[in-house]
PLY file of the C-alpha trace (Angstrom):
ply
format ascii 1.0
element vertex 105
property float x
property float y
property float z
element edge 104
property int vertex1
property int vertex2
end_header
3.07 16.45 -1.75
2.55 16.21 -5.49
0.34 13.91 -7.52
1.56 11.35 -10.02
-1.39 9.89 -11.87
-3.79 8.65 -9.24
-1.21 8.22 -6.46
0.15 10.91 -4.18
3.90 10.93 -3.74
5.04 12.54 -0.51
8.40 14.25 -0.24
9.59 15.51 3.14
12.71 17.50 3.98
14.65 16.45 7.08
15.15 19.30 9.55
18.60 20.85 9.32
20.00 18.41 6.76
18.08 19.40 3.62
17.89 15.77 2.56
14.93 14.08 1.01
13.28 11.51 3.27
11.99 8.29 1.71
8.37 7.50 2.47
7.17 3.98 3.19
3.79 2.70 2.06
1.48 -0.03 3.28
-0.98 -0.92 0.55
-3.97 -3.16 -0.09
-4.72 -4.74 -3.45
-7.99 -6.33 -4.45
-7.27 -9.31 -6.69
-9.42 -10.81 -9.43
-10.63 -13.57 -7.08
-11.93 -10.89 -4.62
-9.17 -11.66 -2.10
-6.96 -8.93 -0.67
-3.19 -8.62 -0.67
-1.39 -6.49 1.93
2.13 -5.31 1.21
4.74 -2.68 2.02
7.15 -0.73 -0.20
9.11 2.50 -0.45
8.07 2.99 -4.10
4.34 2.47 -4.49
4.19 3.19 -8.21
6.95 0.70 -9.05
5.55 -2.01 -6.77
2.01 -1.63 -8.09
3.31 -1.93 -11.66
5.16 -5.11 -10.67
1.90 -6.56 -9.36
-0.03 -5.35 -12.40
2.46 -6.81 -14.88
2.77 -10.23 -13.21
6.18 -9.66 -11.62
5.09 -10.76 -8.14
4.68 -14.51 -7.65
1.95 -14.27 -4.99
-0.36 -12.12 -7.15
0.68 -13.17 -10.67
-2.13 -15.70 -11.15
-4.75 -13.40 -9.54
-4.59 -10.51 -11.98
-5.90 -8.01 -12.70
-5.22 -6.34 -9.36
-6.61 -3.04 -8.15
-5.01 -0.70 -5.62
-7.81 0.10 -3.18
-5.98 1.58 -0.18
-2.62 2.83 1.01
-1.09 4.59 4.00
2.16 6.56 4.13
4.79 6.45 6.88
8.04 8.31 7.49
9.65 5.40 9.32
10.02 1.92 7.88
9.49 0.45 11.35
6.06 2.10 11.58
5.09 0.78 8.14
6.28 -2.72 9.06
4.26 -2.65 12.28
1.14 -1.50 10.42
1.52 -4.16 7.73
1.88 -6.88 10.37
-1.21 -5.56 12.20
-3.33 -5.48 9.03
-2.47 -9.14 8.43
-3.90 -10.19 11.82
-7.58 -11.06 12.27
-8.15 -7.85 14.26
-6.36 -5.84 11.57
-8.50 -7.43 8.85
-11.62 -6.47 10.81
-10.32 -2.91 11.17
-9.64 -2.76 7.44
-13.14 -3.99 6.64
-14.57 -1.21 8.81
-12.37 1.40 7.16
-13.31 0.23 3.66
-16.94 -0.71 4.33
-18.36 1.77 1.79
-16.02 0.52 -0.94
-16.66 -3.13 -0.09
-20.44 -2.69 -0.11
-20.50 -1.04 -3.56
0 1
1 2
2 3
3 4
4 5
5 6
6 7
7 8
8 9
9 10
10 11
11 12
12 13
13 14
14 15
15 16
16 17
17 18
18 19
19 20
20 21
21 22
22 23
23 24
24 25
25 26
26 27
27 28
28 29
29 30
30 31
31 32
32 33
33 34
34 35
35 36
36 37
37 38
38 39
39 40
40 41
41 42
42 43
43 44
44 45
45 46
46 47
47 48
48 49
49 50
50 51
51 52
52 53
53 54
54 55
55 56
56 57
57 58
58 59
59 60
60 61
61 62
62 63
63 64
64 65
65 66
66 67
67 68
68 69
69 70
70 71
71 72
72 73
73 74
74 75
75 76
76 77
77 78
78 79
79 80
80 81
81 82
82 83
83 84
84 85
85 86
86 87
87 88
88 89
89 90
90 91
91 92
92 93
93 94
94 95
95 96
96 97
97 98
98 99
99 100
100 101
101 102
102 103
103 104
């Protein structure tokens, strides 16, 4: 793992193949209207910049946005499952518990 600015970028070598494995990220943005946006990407820095610069229709009119949370997965299917869960009412409750200190500040 190495750090790029404020985000960690994870690089993992596949066993026996010596190939770089792409990581998948599930992330949460806090928008200017205090709502949250949950998304998934394989390039967190690029995707966050797209949100920040108005390149994403669903967050364009709610800028500025702030990256408040992300998780990293080796498999896209795991990231997709987590993103879907975090968009459910139970997932939103779990997220509020995980981020309770941040949300109360």
